[in-house]
C-alpha positions in Angstrom: -1.6 -25.4 21.1 -1.4 -27.1 17.8 -1.2 -25.7 14.3 -5.0 -25.8 13.7 -5.7 -24.1 17.0 -3.3 -21.3 16.3 -4.6 -20.7 12.8 -8.2 -20.7 14.1 -7.2 -18.3 16.9 -5.5 -15.9 14.5 -7.7 -16.2 11.4 -10.3 -13.6 12.5 -7.6 -11.3 13.7 -5.8 -11.5 10.4 -9.0 -10.9 8.4 -9.9 -7.9 10.5 -6.4 -6.4 9.8 -6.8 -7.1 6.1 -10.2 -5.4 6.0 -9.1 -2.5 8.2 -5.3 -2.0 8.3 -5.6 0.8 10.8 -7.0 -1.7 13.3 -3.5 -3.4 13.3 -1.8 -0.2 14.6 -1.6 -0.7 18.4 0.2 1.5 20.9 1.9 -0.5 23.7 2.8 1.3 26.8 5.2 1.0 29.7 5.3 3.2 32.7 7.6 3.7 35.6 7.8 5.8 38.8 11.0 7.2 40.1 11.9 5.3 43.3 14.2 5.7 46.3 17.9 6.5 45.5 18.7 5.9 41.9 15.9 3.6 40.9 12.7 3.4 38.8 9.7 1.1 39.5 8.3 -0.3 36.4 4.9 -2.0 36.2 5.0 -5.2 34.1 2.0 -7.4 33.2 2.9 -9.7 36.1 4.8 -7.7 38.8 6.3 -4.4 39.8 10.0 -4.4 38.9 12.5 -2.1 40.6 15.3 -1.1 38.3 18.6 0.5 39.3 22.2 1.0 38.5 24.2 -2.0 37.2 27.1 -2.9 39.5 29.5 -1.7 36.8 28.1 1.8 37.3 27.9 1.7 41.1 24.8 -0.3 41.7 24.5 -3.0 44.4 23.1 -5.7 42.0 20.0 -6.0 44.1 17.8 -4.2 41.6 17.0 -5.1 38.0 19.3 -3.7 35.4 17.5 -2.1 32.4 20.2 -3.6 30.0 19.4 -7.0 31.4 15.7 -6.3 30.9 16.3 -5.4 27.3 18.0 -8.7 26.7 15.2 -10.5 28.6 12.7 -8.8 26.4 14.6 -10.0 23.3 14.8 -13.6 24.7 11.0 -13.6 25.6 10.0 -12.2 22.2 12.3 -14.6 20.2 11.1 -17.6 22.3 7.4 -16.8 21.8 7.9 -16.0 18.1 9.9 -19.2 17.6 7.2 -21.3 19.3 4.5 -19.7 17.2 6.4 -20.1 14.0 7.2 -23.8 14.8 3.5 -24.4 15.6 2.5 -22.7 12.3 5.0 -24.8 10.3 4.0 -28.0 12.1 7.5 -28.4 13.5 7.4 -30.3 16.8 9.8 -29.0 19.4 10.6 -31.1 22.4 12.3 -28.1 24.0 14.9 -25.5 23.4 16.8 -22.5 24.9 17.1 -18.9 23.9 20.0 -16.9 25.2 20.9 -13.2 24.6 24.2 -11.7 25.5 25.2 -8.1 25.0 28.5 -6.2 25.2 28.7 -2.8 26.9 31.6 -0.4 27.4 30.5 1.3 30.7 33.0 4.1 30.1 30.4 5.5 27.6 27.6 5.4 30.2 29.8 7.0 32.8 30.9 9.7 30.5 34.6 8.7 30.7 35.5 8.3 27.1 33.8 10.2 24.2 34.9 7.3 21.8 33.0 4.7 23.9 29.5 4.3 22.8 26.6 4.4 25.2 24.6 1.3 24.8 25.2 -2.2 23.5 28.0 -2.6 21.0 27.0 -6.1 20.0 24.1 -8.4 20.9 24.2 -12.1 20.3 21.1 -14.3 20.2 21.7 -18.0 20.6 18.9 -20.5 19.9 19.2 -24.2 20.7 16.5 -26.5 19.6 15.4 -30.0 20.6 13.6 -31.3 17.5 13.7 -34.0 14.9 13.2 -31.4 12.1 15.8 -31.5 9.4 18.3 -28.7 8.6 16.1 -27.0 6.0 13.1 -26.9 8.4 15.3 -25.6 11.2 16.8 -22.9 8.9 13.3 -21.8 7.8 12.2 -21.7 11.5 15.2 -19.5 12.4 14.7 -17.2 9.4 11.0 -16.6 10.2 11.7 -16.1 13.9 14.1 -13.3 13.0 11.7 -11.9 10.5 8.7 -11.8 12.9 10.3 -11.2 16.3 9.2 -7.6 17.2 12.0 -6.9 19.7 14.7 -8.3 17.3 13.5 -6.3 14.4 13.1 -3.1 16.6 16.7 -3.4 17.8 18.0 -4.3 14.3 16.2 -1.5 12.5 16.2 1.2 15.1 12.8 3.0 15.3 12.3 6.7 15.4 12.6 7.7 19.0 11.6 10.9 20.7 11.6 12.3 24.2 9.0 14.7 25.5 9.0 16.6 28.8 5.5 17.2 30.2 6.2 19.3 33.2 5.4 18.6 36.8 3.9 15.3 37.7 
């Protein structure tokens, strides 16, 4: 897809959202079913993923880890956003790589130390680009990728989060 194709694709969508801001509010949904043992089956757009305990908490490593899935979502979102921004700016990319790493102290998850947080302490996103674009263009590309990446901004700003119990299934 080139810059003109992307703009043509998004122009009517942007106009609709300008005319009717409420139309831009979309609820995304994920659903899982409790599985055998300590697992949860999560339906994705492409496949059913079975998530389980990370080996650092007693898992076998044969099931997906939700922490890994969170990092994978960040990589996917950053990669798609980067590609869209590059296309919009007319920056030609020959290739690139997006990597996310996160540090966890599993003592928190296992309830062993009250001073150990539950969740990632630090997440690092590394972007490597193959492009002829100069330093200023690369910097602008990275700034806009950070600004418009939904998962990055969600992790960075922490949305309001609630849990509701609905009773028997």
